[in-house]
TIMARDO-811571 format. One line per field, with one value per atom (N, C-alpha, C): x, y, z; atom name; residue in three letters; residue number from 1. Coordinates in Angstrom, 1 decimal, padded with zeros to 4 digits. Layout:
N
east	(X,...)
north	(Y,...)
up	(Z,...)
at	(CA,...)
aa	(ALA,...)
i	(NUM,...)
This chain:
77
east	(-060.8,-060.7,-060.5,-059.3,-059.2,-059.7,-060.3,-060.9,-062.6,-063.0,-064.2,-064.1,-062.7,-063.0,-062.9,-061.6,-061.8,-063.1,-063.3,-065.1,-066.2,-066.4,-066.7,-066.0,-065.4,-064.6,-064.8,-064.9,-064.9,-066.1,-067.4,-068.7,-069.0,-068.6,-068.8,-068.5,-068.1,-067.3,-068.3,-068.2,-068.7,-070.7,-070.7,-072.7,-073.1,-072.7,-073.6,-071.9,-072.6,-071.2,-072.0,-072.7,-073.2,-072.3,-071.8,-071.1,-069.6,-069.8,-068.3,-067.7,-066.2,-066.2,-064.8,-064.4,-062.7,-062.8,-061.2,-061.1,-059.3,-059.3,-058.8,-057.5,-056.3,-055.2,-053.9,-054.4,-054.2,-052.7,-052.2,-050.4,-049.9,-049.1,-049.3,-048.4,-048.3,-047.8,-048.8,-048.7,-049.7,-050.5,-051.9,-053.1,-052.8,-053.7,-053.5,-055.1,-055.5,-056.4,-056.8,-057.6,-057.5,-059.2,-059.2,-060.2,-061.1,-062.4,-063.3,-064.1,-064.1,-065.3,-065.8,-067.4,-067.5,-066.2,-067.0,-066.7,-066.5,-067.3,-068.1,-067.2,-067.8,-066.7,-065.2,-064.7,-063.4,-062.7,-063.7,-062.5,-063.5,-064.3,-064.9,-063.4,-062.0,-062.0,-060.6,-060.0,-058.9,-058.9,-060.5,-059.8,-058.7,-058.7,-058.0,-057.3,-056.1,-054.4,-054.1,-055.3,-054.6,-054.7,-055.9,-055.3,-056.1,-057.9,-059.0,-057.8,-057.5,-057.2,-055.8,-054.6,-053.6,-054.1,-055.7,-055.0,-056.1,-057.3,-057.5,-056.5,-055.9,-054.1,-053.6,-052.9,-052.2,-053.3,-054.9,-055.9,-055.3,-055.7,-055.7,-053.9,-052.8,-051.8,-051.5,-052.5,-052.0,-053.1,-054.6,-054.5,-053.9,-053.8,-052.4,-051.7,-051.1,-049.9,-049.9,-051.4,-051.6,-051.9,-052.1,-052.2,-051.3,-050.1,-048.8,-048.4,-049.5,-049.7,-049.6,-049.3,-048.6,-050.1,-051.1,-051.9,-051.4,-051.6,-051.4,-052.8,-053.4,-054.8,-054.6,-055.3,-054.5,-056.2,-056.0,-057.3,-057.6,-057.8,-057.8,-059.6,-059.0,-059.9,-061.2)
north	(-031.2,-030.0,-029.3,-030.1,-030.3,-030.6,-032.1,-032.8,-032.1,-031.5,-030.6,-029.4,-028.5,-027.5,-028.0,-028.6,-029.5,-030.0,-030.7,-031.1,-030.5,-029.1,-027.6,-026.6,-026.6,-025.6,-026.4,-028.4,-028.7,-028.7,-029.5,-028.7,-028.0,-026.6,-025.2,-025.5,-025.6,-025.5,-026.3,-028.0,-028.8,-028.5,-029.6,-028.7,-030.0,-031.7,-033.2,-033.3,-032.3,-032.5,-033.9,-034.8,-036.7,-036.7,-037.0,-037.4,-037.9,-036.5,-036.6,-037.4,-037.8,-038.7,-038.9,-037.8,-037.7,-038.2,-039.6,-040.3,-039.7,-040.5,-039.0,-040.4,-040.7,-041.2,-039.9,-040.4,-039.8,-039.5,-039.4,-039.9,-038.7,-038.9,-038.4,-036.5,-036.1,-034.4,-035.0,-035.5,-034.7,-035.9,-034.7,-034.8,-035.1,-036.7,-037.0,-036.8,-036.4,-036.4,-036.9,-038.2,-037.9,-037.9,-036.4,-036.8,-037.2,-037.3,-038.4,-037.9,-037.3,-036.5,-036.8,-037.0,-036.9,-036.6,-036.7,-036.2,-034.6,-034.2,-033.2,-032.6,-033.2,-032.2,-031.9,-032.5,-032.3,-030.9,-030.8,-029.2,-028.4,-028.7,-027.5,-027.0,-028.6,-029.0,-027.8,-028.8,-028.3,-026.6,-026.5,-025.2,-024.6,-024.0,-022.9,-023.5,-024.0,-024.2,-024.4,-025.2,-026.4,-024.7,-023.2,-022.7,-022.6,-023.8,-023.8,-024.9,-025.6,-026.5,-026.0,-025.9,-024.3,-023.8,-023.6,-022.6,-022.8,-024.0,-025.5,-025.1,-026.1,-026.6,-025.4,-024.0,-023.7,-023.3,-022.7,-022.5,-023.7,-025.0,-026.0,-026.1,-026.1,-026.1,-024.7,-023.5,-023.0,-022.8,-023.5,-023.6,-025.1,-025.9,-026.5,-026.1,-025.4,-023.9,-024.2,-023.5,-023.2,-023.8,-024.9,-026.2,-027.0,-026.8,-027.7,-029.0,-028.2,-030.4,-029.9,-030.7,-030.9,-031.3,-031.0,-031.6,-031.6,-032.9,-033.5,-033.2,-032.8,-032.5,-033.2,-035.0,-035.7,-035.1,-035.7,-035.7,-037.1,-038.4,-040.3,-040.0,-040.4,-041.2,-042.0)
up	(-066.5,-066.5,-068.0,-068.8,-069.7,-070.9,-070.5,-071.6,-072.0,-070.9,-071.1,-071.8,-071.6,-072.1,-073.9,-074.3,-075.1,-076.0,-075.4,-076.2,-076.1,-075.3,-075.1,-076.9,-076.7,-078.0,-079.1,-079.6,-080.5,-080.6,-080.2,-080.4,-081.0,-080.5,-080.9,-081.9,-082.7,-083.8,-085.5,-085.0,-085.2,-085.3,-087.3,-087.2,-086.7,-086.4,-086.1,-084.7,-083.5,-082.3,-081.8,-082.1,-081.3,-082.9,-083.8,-084.1,-084.3,-083.0,-082.6,-081.6,-081.3,-080.1,-079.7,-078.4,-078.0,-076.9,-077.3,-076.2,-075.9,-074.4,-074.1,-073.6,-073.6,-072.9,-071.5,-070.2,-069.2,-068.4,-068.8,-067.8,-067.0,-066.1,-064.9,-065.6,-066.7,-066.6,-068.5,-069.4,-070.8,-070.6,-071.4,-071.8,-073.6,-073.7,-075.2,-075.3,-076.2,-076.8,-078.2,-078.3,-079.9,-080.9,-082.0,-081.9,-082.9,-083.3,-084.2,-084.5,-086.1,-086.2,-087.5,-087.9,-089.6,-090.3,-091.9,-092.9,-092.9,-093.0,-093.1,-092.1,-090.8,-090.3,-089.9,-090.3,-090.2,-090.2,-092.3,-092.9,-092.3,-091.3,-090.0,-089.2,-088.2,-087.5,-088.4,-089.6,-089.7,-090.0,-090.8,-091.1,-092.2,-092.4,-094.1,-093.7,-094.3,-093.8,-092.9,-091.8,-091.1,-088.9,-089.7,-088.9,-088.0,-088.2,-087.1,-085.8,-086.6,-085.3,-084.6,-085.1,-084.5,-083.8,-083.7,-083.0,-081.6,-082.1,-081.1,-080.1,-080.3,-080.0,-079.1,-080.0,-078.6,-077.1,-077.5,-076.6,-075.0,-076.1,-075.1,-074.2,-075.2,-074.5,-073.4,-073.9,-072.6,-071.9,-071.5,-070.2,-069.8,-070.2,-070.1,-068.8,-069.2,-068.7,-067.5,-067.7,-066.1,-065.4,-065.5,-064.9,-064.3,-065.1,-065.2,-065.5,-066.7,-067.7,-069.1,-069.1,-071.0,-072.4,-073.2,-074.2,-075.5,-075.6,-077.5,-077.6,-079.1,-080.5,-081.4,-081.4,-082.2,-083.6,-084.6,-085.5,-086.0,-085.5,-085.8,-087.1,-087.5,-088.8,-088.6)
at	(N,CA,C,N,CA,C,N,CA,C,N,CA,C,N,CA,C,N,CA,C,N,CA,C,N,CA,C,N,CA,C,N,CA,C,N,CA,C,N,CA,C,N,CA,C,N,CA,C,N,CA,C,N,CA,C,N,CA,C,N,CA,C,N,CA,C,N,CA,C,N,CA,C,N,CA,C,N,CA,C,N,CA,C,N,CA,C,N,CA,C,N,CA,C,N,CA,C,N,CA,C,N,CA,C,N,CA,C,N,CA,C,N,CA,C,N,CA,C,N,CA,C,N,CA,C,N,CA,C,N,CA,C,N,CA,C,N,CA,C,N,CA,C,N,CA,C,N,CA,C,N,CA,C,N,CA,C,N,CA,C,N,CA,C,N,CA,C,N,CA,C,N,CA,C,N,CA,C,N,CA,C,N,CA,C,N,CA,C,N,CA,C,N,CA,C,N,CA,C,N,CA,C,N,CA,C,N,CA,C,N,CA,C,N,CA,C,N,CA,C,N,CA,C,N,CA,C,N,CA,C,N,CA,C,N,CA,C,N,CA,C,N,CA,C,N,CA,C,N,CA,C,N,CA,C,N,CA,C,N,CA,C,N,CA,C,N,CA,C)
aa	(MET,MET,MET,LEU,LEU,LEU,PHE,PHE,PHE,ARG,ARG,ARG,LEU,LEU,LEU,CYS,CYS,CYS,GLU,GLU,GLU,PHE,PHE,PHE,LEU,LEU,LEU,VAL,VAL,VAL,HIS,HIS,HIS,SER,SER,SER,LEU,LEU,LEU,ILE,ILE,ILE,GLU,GLU,GLU,GLN,GLN,GLN,PRO,PRO,PRO,ASP,ASP,ASP,ALA,ALA,ALA,CYS,CYS,CYS,LYS,LYS,LYS,ILE,ILE,ILE,ASP,ASP,ASP,ARG,ARG,ARG,ILE,ILE,ILE,GLU,GLU,GLU,THR,THR,THR,GLU,GLU,GLU,ARG,ARG,ARG,VAL,VAL,VAL,ASP,ASP,ASP,ILE,ILE,ILE,PHE,PHE,PHE,PHE,PHE,PHE,LEU,LEU,LEU,HIS,HIS,HIS,VAL,VAL,VAL,GLY,GLY,GLY,LYS,LYS,LYS,ASP,ASP,ASP,ASP,ASP,ASP,ARG,ARG,ARG,GLY,GLY,GLY,ARG,ARG,ARG,ILE,ILE,ILE,LEU,LEU,LEU,GLY,GLY,GLY,LYS,LYS,LYS,GLY,GLY,GLY,GLY,GLY,GLY,ARG,ARG,ARG,THR,THR,THR,ILE,ILE,ILE,ALA,ALA,ALA,ALA,ALA,ALA,LEU,LEU,LEU,ARG,ARG,ARG,THR,THR,THR,PHE,PHE,PHE,LEU,LEU,LEU,GLU,GLU,GLU,ALA,ALA,ALA,ALA,ALA,ALA,ALA,ALA,ALA,ALA,ALA,ALA,ARG,ARG,ARG,ILE,ILE,ILE,ASP,ASP,ASP,ARG,ARG,ARG,GLU,GLU,GLU,VAL,VAL,VAL,VAL,VAL,VAL,LEU,LEU,LEU,GLU,GLU,GLU,ILE,ILE,ILE,SER,SER,SER,GLU,GLU,GLU)
i	(1,1,1,2,2,2,3,3,3,4,4,4,5,5,5,6,6,6,7,7,7,8,8,8,9,9,9,10,10,10,11,11,11,12,12,12,13,13,13,14,14,14,15,15,15,16,16,16,17,17,17,18,18,18,19,19,19,20,20,20,21,21,21,22,22,22,23,23,23,24,24,24,25,25,25,26,26,26,27,27,27,28,28,28,29,29,29,30,30,30,31,31,31,32,32,32,33,33,33,34,34,34,35,35,35,36,36,36,37,37,37,38,38,38,39,39,39,40,40,40,41,41,41,42,42,42,43,43,43,44,44,44,45,45,45,46,46,46,47,47,47,48,48,48,49,49,49,50,50,50,51,51,51,52,52,52,53,53,53,54,54,54,55,55,55,56,56,56,57,57,57,58,58,58,59,59,59,60,60,60,61,61,61,62,62,62,63,63,63,64,64,64,65,65,65,66,66,66,67,67,67,68,68,68,69,69,69,70,70,70,71,71,71,72,72,72,73,73,73,74,74,74,75,75,75,76,76,76,77,77,77)
């Protein structure tokens, strides 16, 4: 569920969703997402002063809390 939500949110923010890749590591209580986007879309994901990525992380954390899980979102090169 969290993976699909993350995928939907990220794809709606970027211009080239085909160049986006999200790797997932899932443990017993934690989902870790590694986000790979193109150079042009990297600024869109980060946002001004990191506001967009912070909002995305907050939203995912709230959704994860509802199902008693934790989530980590990292942007990879």
